[in-house]
C-alpha positions as CSV (number, residue, x, y, z in Angstrom):
1,M,30.4,24.5,57.0
2,R,33.7,23.0,57.9
3,I,32.0,20.3,60.0
4,I,29.8,19.4,57.0
5,L,32.8,19.2,54.7
6,Q,34.7,16.9,57.2
7,F,31.6,14.7,57.5
8,A,31.3,14.5,53.7
9,L,35.0,13.5,53.4
10,V,34.6,10.8,56.0
11,L,31.4,9.6,54.3
12,G,33.3,9.5,51.0
13,I,36.0,7.4,52.5
14,L,33.5,5.0,54.1
15,Y,31.5,4.8,50.9
16,Q,34.3,4.1,48.5
17,P,35.1,0.5,49.4
18,L,31.4,-0.4,48.8
19,H,31.7,0.8,45.2
20,A,35.0,-0.5,44.0
21,C,36.3,-3.6,42.3
22,R,37.0,-6.6,44.5
23,L,40.1,-8.8,44.2
24,W,41.0,-12.3,45.4
25,A,44.0,-14.6,45.1
26,V,45.4,-17.8,46.5
27,C,48.9,-19.4,46.4
28,V,49.5,-22.9,47.7
29,K,52.6,-23.8,49.6
30,S,55.4,-26.0,48.3
31,G,54.5,-29.6,47.5
32,H,50.8,-28.9,46.7
33,S,48.4,-27.8,44.0
34,I,44.9,-26.6,45.0
35,S,43.5,-30.0,43.9
36,T,45.9,-31.9,46.2
37,L,45.3,-29.8,49.3
38,P,43.7,-31.6,52.3
39,P,39.9,-31.4,52.4
40,E,39.8,-28.8,55.2
41,E,42.1,-26.5,53.2
42,R,40.0,-26.8,50.1
43,L,36.9,-25.9,52.2
44,I,38.6,-22.7,53.4
45,I,39.3,-21.7,49.8
46,L,35.7,-22.5,48.9
47,D,34.5,-20.3,51.7
48,E,36.6,-17.4,50.3
49,L,35.1,-17.9,46.9
50,T,31.6,-18.2,48.3
51,S,32.1,-14.8,50.0
52,F,33.4,-13.5,46.7
53,Y,30.3,-14.8,45.0
54,Y,27.9,-12.9,47.2
55,Q,30.0,-9.7,47.0
56,S,29.5,-9.8,43.2
57,E,25.9,-8.8,43.6
58,T,26.9,-5.2,43.6
59,M,29.6,-5.6,41.0
60,Q,27.5,-5.0,38.0
61,N,30.2,-5.3,35.2
62,G,31.3,-8.9,35.6
63,W,33.6,-11.4,37.2
64,A,36.6,-13.4,36.2
65,L,38.8,-16.3,37.5
66,L,42.3,-17.2,36.4
67,G,44.5,-20.2,37.4
68,Y,48.2,-20.9,37.0
69,N,50.0,-24.2,37.1
70,Q,53.7,-24.7,37.3
71,A,53.8,-27.1,34.4
72,N,52.4,-24.6,31.9
73,S,53.0,-20.9,32.3
74,D,52.9,-20.1,28.6
75,S,49.8,-18.6,27.0
76,V,47.7,-19.0,30.2
77,T,44.1,-17.6,29.7
78,P,41.4,-16.9,32.2
79,I,39.2,-19.8,33.2
80,Y,36.2,-17.6,32.4
81,R,35.3,-13.9,32.0
82,S,31.7,-12.9,32.6
83,E,30.0,-9.6,31.9
84,S,27.4,-10.3,34.6
85,P,27.5,-10.5,38.4
86,A,28.3,-14.0,39.5
87,T,25.0,-14.1,41.3
88,E,23.3,-13.7,37.9
89,D,25.7,-16.2,36.3
90,S,25.9,-18.8,39.0
91,I,26.3,-21.9,36.9
92,M,29.3,-20.6,35.1
93,Y,30.8,-19.2,38.3
94,W,30.6,-22.4,40.2
95,N,31.8,-24.4,37.2
96,S,34.8,-22.1,37.0
97,V,35.4,-22.5,40.7
98,S,35.3,-26.3,40.3
99,T,37.9,-26.0,37.4
100,L,40.2,-23.9,39.5
101,I,40.0,-26.1,42.6
102,D,39.7,-29.6,41.1
103,E,41.5,-29.5,37.8
104,D,44.8,-28.8,36.1
105,N,46.9,-28.8,39.2
106,H,46.6,-25.0,39.8
107,T,49.0,-23.5,42.3
108,I,47.9,-19.9,42.0
109,G,44.3,-18.6,41.6
110,I,43.2,-15.0,40.9
111,G,39.8,-13.5,40.9
112,H,38.3,-10.1,40.0
113,L,34.8,-8.6,40.5
114,R,34.3,-5.6,38.1
115,L,32.7,-2.3,38.7
116,A,33.8,-0.2,35.7
117,T,35.2,3.3,36.4
118,S,37.0,4.0,33.2
119,G,36.5,3.0,29.6
120,T,32.9,2.2,28.9
121,N,30.5,-0.1,30.7
122,A,29.4,-1.6,27.4
123,I,32.8,-3.2,26.6
124,P,33.4,-6.9,27.3
125,N,34.9,-7.6,30.7
126,P,38.7,-7.3,30.1
127,H,39.9,-8.4,33.6
128,P,42.4,-9.9,34.4
129,F,44.7,-8.1,32.0
130,M,47.2,-10.5,30.4
131,F,50.6,-9.9,28.8
132,Y,52.6,-12.7,27.1
133,E,56.4,-12.6,26.7
134,D,59.3,-15.1,26.7
135,A,57.0,-18.1,27.5
136,Q,55.6,-16.2,30.5
137,S,52.0,-15.2,31.1
138,Y,51.7,-12.0,33.2
139,S,48.4,-11.0,34.8
140,L,47.1,-7.9,36.6
141,V,43.9,-7.3,38.5
142,H,43.4,-3.7,39.8
143,N,41.1,-2.0,42.3
144,G,41.2,1.8,41.8
145,T,41.1,4.5,39.2
146,V,44.1,6.1,37.6
147,N,43.9,9.0,35.2
148,K,44.5,7.7,31.7
149,D,46.3,10.8,30.6
150,I,48.8,10.4,33.4
151,L,49.5,6.8,32.3
152,Y,49.8,7.8,28.6
153,N,52.3,10.6,29.5
154,L,54.4,8.2,31.6
155,I,54.4,5.5,28.9
156,T,55.2,7.9,26.1
157,N,57.5,10.4,27.8
158,N,54.8,13.1,27.5
159,G,53.9,12.0,24.0
160,T,57.4,12.1,22.5
161,D,57.8,8.4,22.1
162,I,54.7,6.2,21.4
163,S,56.6,3.2,20.2
164,W,55.6,1.0,23.2
165,L,52.0,1.7,22.5
166,I,52.4,1.1,18.8
167,D,54.0,-2.3,19.5
168,H,51.5,-3.2,22.3
169,E,48.3,-1.5,21.5
170,P,45.7,-0.8,24.2
171,Q,42.4,-2.7,23.7
172,T,39.5,-0.6,22.3
173,F,37.0,-3.5,21.8
174,G,36.0,-2.5,18.3
175,G,35.7,1.2,19.1
176,G,38.4,2.3,16.7
177,S,42.0,3.3,17.0
178,W,43.3,4.1,20.5
179,Q,44.8,7.2,19.0
180,D,41.3,8.4,18.0
181,D,37.7,7.6,19.0
182,G,38.8,4.3,20.6
183,W,40.5,6.1,23.4
184,S,37.2,6.4,25.3
185,N,37.1,2.6,25.4
186,V,40.6,2.1,26.7
187,V,40.6,1.0,30.4
188,D,43.0,2.6,32.8
189,S,44.1,-0.9,34.1
190,D,45.1,-1.9,30.6
191,L,47.4,1.1,30.4
192,L,48.7,0.3,33.9
193,M,49.5,-3.2,32.8
194,L,51.3,-1.9,29.7
195,Y,53.3,0.6,31.8
196,I,54.3,-2.1,34.3
197,M,55.5,-4.4,31.5
198,Q,57.4,-1.5,29.8
199,N,59.4,-1.0,33.0
200,I,59.9,-4.7,33.7
201,D,61.3,-5.0,30.1
202,A,63.6,-2.0,30.7
203,S,64.9,-3.2,34.1
204,A,64.8,-7.0,33.4
205,N,63.5,-7.3,37.0
206,I,59.9,-7.5,38.1
207,L,60.4,-5.8,41.5
208,I,62.4,-2.9,40.1
209,G,59.8,-2.5,37.3
210,L,56.9,-2.4,39.8
211,E,58.7,0.0,42.1
212,T,59.5,2.4,39.2
213,V,55.9,2.4,38.1
214,L,54.3,2.8,41.5
215,T,56.8,5.5,42.6
216,N,56.2,7.5,39.4
217,L,52.4,7.2,39.8
218,V,52.6,8.4,43.4
219,N,54.8,11.3,42.4
220,E,52.1,12.2,39.8
221,G,49.6,12.5,42.6
222,V,47.8,9.2,42.3
223,P,46.7,8.1,45.8
224,L,47.9,4.8,47.1
225,S,44.2,3.9,47.7
226,Q,43.8,3.8,43.9
227,L,46.7,1.5,43.3
228,N,45.5,-1.8,44.9
229,I,46.9,-4.5,42.6
230,I,47.6,-8.2,42.4
231,F,50.2,-8.9,39.7
232,S,51.6,-12.3,38.8
233,N,54.0,-14.1,36.6
234,G,52.6,-17.5,37.5
235,T,55.3,-18.1,40.2
236,N,54.9,-15.1,42.5
237,L,52.0,-13.0,43.6
238,Y,52.9,-9.3,43.9
239,I,50.4,-7.5,46.2
240,F,50.4,-3.7,46.7
241,G,48.0,-1.0,47.7
242,G,46.8,1.6,50.2
243,N,46.2,1.1,53.9
244,N,44.1,-2.1,54.3
245,G,43.3,-2.0,50.6
246,L,44.0,-5.7,50.5
247,S,44.2,-8.2,53.3
248,I,46.4,-11.3,53.6
249,A,45.9,-14.6,55.5
250,E,48.0,-17.7,55.9
251,S,46.7,-21.2,56.6
252,A,48.7,-24.4,57.1
253,E,49.0,-25.0,53.3
254,H,48.0,-21.8,51.4
255,Y,48.1,-18.0,51.4
256,A,45.0,-15.9,50.5
257,I,44.5,-12.3,49.5
258,M,41.1,-10.5,49.4
259,T,39.8,-6.9,49.2
260,L,37.0,-7.8,51.6
261,P,37.7,-11.1,53.4
262,P,35.0,-13.2,55.1
263,V,34.6,-13.1,58.8
264,N,35.0,-16.6,60.1
265,E,37.0,-18.8,62.4
266,Y,39.3,-20.3,59.6
267,L,41.9,-17.5,59.1
268,D,43.3,-14.4,60.7
269,W,43.3,-11.7,58.1
270,L,45.8,-8.8,58.2
271,G,45.5,-5.6,56.1
272,I,48.6,-4.5,54.2
273,A,50.2,-1.3,55.3
274,N,50.0,1.9,53.2
275,G,52.3,1.6,50.2
276,E,53.5,-1.9,51.2
277,M,54.5,-4.5,48.6
278,V,54.1,-8.2,49.6
279,V,55.5,-11.0,47.4
280,I,54.1,-14.5,47.9
281,N,55.2,-17.7,46.4
282,E,55.1,-21.4,47.4
283,N,58.2,-21.0,49.6
284,G,57.1,-18.0,51.7
285,V,56.4,-14.3,52.0
286,S,58.5,-11.2,51.5
287,Y,57.5,-7.8,52.9
288,Y,58.7,-4.4,51.4
289,Q,57.6,-1.4,53.5
290,D,57.1,2.0,51.9
291,F,57.7,0.4,48.5
292,A,56.6,3.4,46.4
293,S,58.9,6.2,47.6
294,T,58.5,9.9,46.7
295,E,61.8,10.9,48.3
296,S,64.1,9.9,45.4
297,D,64.1,8.8,41.8
298,A,66.6,6.1,42.8
299,P,65.0,2.7,43.7
300,H,65.2,2.2,47.4
301,I,65.8,-1.5,46.9
302,L,69.3,-0.8,45.9
303,A,70.4,-1.1,49.5
304,P,73.6,-2.0,51.4
305,E,74.5,-5.7,51.3
306,L,73.3,-7.3,54.6
307,F,71.0,-9.9,56.0
308,K,70.3,-11.7,59.2
309,M,68.6,-15.1,59.6
310,Y,66.4,-15.6,62.7
311,P,66.0,-18.8,64.7
312,A,63.8,-21.3,63.0
313,Y,60.5,-22.1,64.6
314,P,59.3,-24.5,65.9
315,N,62.6,-26.2,66.5
316,P,62.6,-29.2,66.9
317,F,59.6,-29.7,64.5
318,N,57.6,-32.6,63.2
319,G,55.5,-31.1,60.4
320,S,57.0,-27.9,59.0
321,V,59.5,-25.3,60.1
322,T,59.6,-21.5,59.3
323,I,62.9,-19.8,58.6
324,S,62.9,-15.9,58.6
325,M,65.5,-13.6,57.2
326,D,65.7,-9.8,57.3
327,G,68.1,-7.9,55.0
328,A,68.9,-6.2,51.8
329,T,70.8,-7.5,48.8
330,N,70.7,-7.0,45.1
331,E,71.9,-10.6,44.6
332,T,70.0,-13.8,44.4
333,I,69.9,-15.6,47.7
334,D,70.6,-19.4,47.8
335,F,68.5,-21.2,50.4
336,S,69.8,-24.7,51.0
337,I,69.2,-27.4,53.6
338,Y,71.9,-30.1,54.2
339,S,71.9,-33.4,56.1
340,L,74.3,-34.0,59.0
341,V,76.7,-35.7,56.5
342,G,76.6,-32.8,54.1
343,E,74.1,-34.1,51.6
344,L,72.0,-31.4,49.9
345,V,68.4,-32.3,50.5
346,Y,66.6,-29.1,49.6
347,N,67.4,-26.0,47.6
348,T,65.6,-22.9,46.2
349,I,66.8,-19.7,44.7
350,M,65.3,-16.3,45.6
351,T,65.9,-14.0,42.6
352,G,67.3,-10.6,43.6
353,P,67.0,-7.9,44.6
354,N,65.8,-9.1,48.0
355,I,64.9,-6.6,50.7
356,G,62.8,-6.7,53.9
357,R,61.4,-9.7,55.7
358,V,61.5,-13.1,53.9
359,E,59.8,-16.2,55.4
360,I,60.4,-19.7,54.0
361,Q,58.4,-22.6,55.2
362,W,60.0,-26.1,54.8
363,N,57.8,-29.1,55.1
364,A,60.6,-31.7,55.6
365,K,60.5,-32.7,52.0
366,S,63.4,-32.9,49.6
367,T,63.7,-31.1,46.3
368,K,62.2,-34.3,44.8
369,N,59.2,-33.9,47.1
370,K,60.1,-36.9,49.3
371,T,59.8,-36.8,53.1
372,V,63.3,-36.8,54.7
373,S,64.4,-38.9,57.6
374,S,64.3,-37.7,61.2
375,G,67.5,-36.0,62.3
376,T,69.6,-32.9,62.4
377,Y,69.8,-30.6,59.3
378,F,71.7,-27.4,58.5
379,V,70.0,-24.4,57.0
380,R,72.3,-22.2,54.8
381,M,71.3,-18.9,53.2
382,S,74.0,-17.2,51.1
383,T,75.0,-14.7,48.4
384,S,78.5,-14.4,46.9
385,A,79.5,-12.2,49.9
386,L,77.2,-13.1,52.8
387,L,76.5,-16.4,54.6
388,E,74.1,-17.4,57.5
389,T,73.6,-20.9,58.8
390,Q,71.7,-22.6,61.6
391,K,70.8,-26.1,62.8
392,I,67.3,-27.6,62.9
393,L,66.0,-30.9,64.2
394,F,63.3,-32.9,62.5
395,I,61.3,-35.4,64.6
396,K,58.8,-37.7,63.0
């Protein structure tokens, strides 16, 4: 009997990924939009979305694509939400792919294939979930199932304060009040989005808000395998999940994230670690191991002030150079590059807190997106109390 139970458990684990939502996202590197990428890079993204298309055949409750551009992050809406698999809605799917890749200077793209596990299958496809505040458009796509009662109790402090849900009502899609019959139409991912935004509002910090939410859910017994998410504010992608719940790849000019990546020669895909948070933007990647901690209610990102910058590579360089930093600080980090005569040629700010590995790729272009001259440059990373510098050599 024990062998049968063990076999059933293994079968369940193997079966689960075949019957779960699928996620996809892309973020281009600095100086590009998707539409301005070199042809070979656009073909790689098209290959990802072609694989996504065929995966939709078993995702019976719809698909959606969303695009962000840097010039307009206010009131962003999905390019299209469909209630059918993409393979049954191919014209709209490929038209939406064309819009994402060819139009509007998108810098971030997000996709979702839906297989409903909460709410009702009859409701319109609600993914990705959107939240608008302070001229920002926040989005969430989620693969997993979270008990709605757990989310309700966390949002309302066990029912003692429902003000957040009164002010930001969950969608019921015409099914009545969420406090009554409409509750059966509420989707767990909608409540998850509202809980995330409640904590971002309370902390005024996206990372701290996400850490609070995910830690609390883990402490409530929600498995990490049910918390595979891609969250975005239009500038960053926040990727979290269980072991290999999402995979990440880097090309010369973009980063890609998928639940089930294609097998090809274009990219090397690496699954995220269990409970790992990965933050991606145009300037690089930050890794946060064991992001959702069950050991303490105190956020582990409130760490001692320290960081170390590693030697840039390649150095000398003639295309782009990668600068890595490890450390922990609650402050913003100022990343600057100066010429030999002390002229500031490039600058970006990494909003705190910052913890773990951060990689920044510089393509030898100034803040004004102009290619700099050959020569020696100085890299400077600093907070109010910490400073690291190094020398790099650009050769055309």
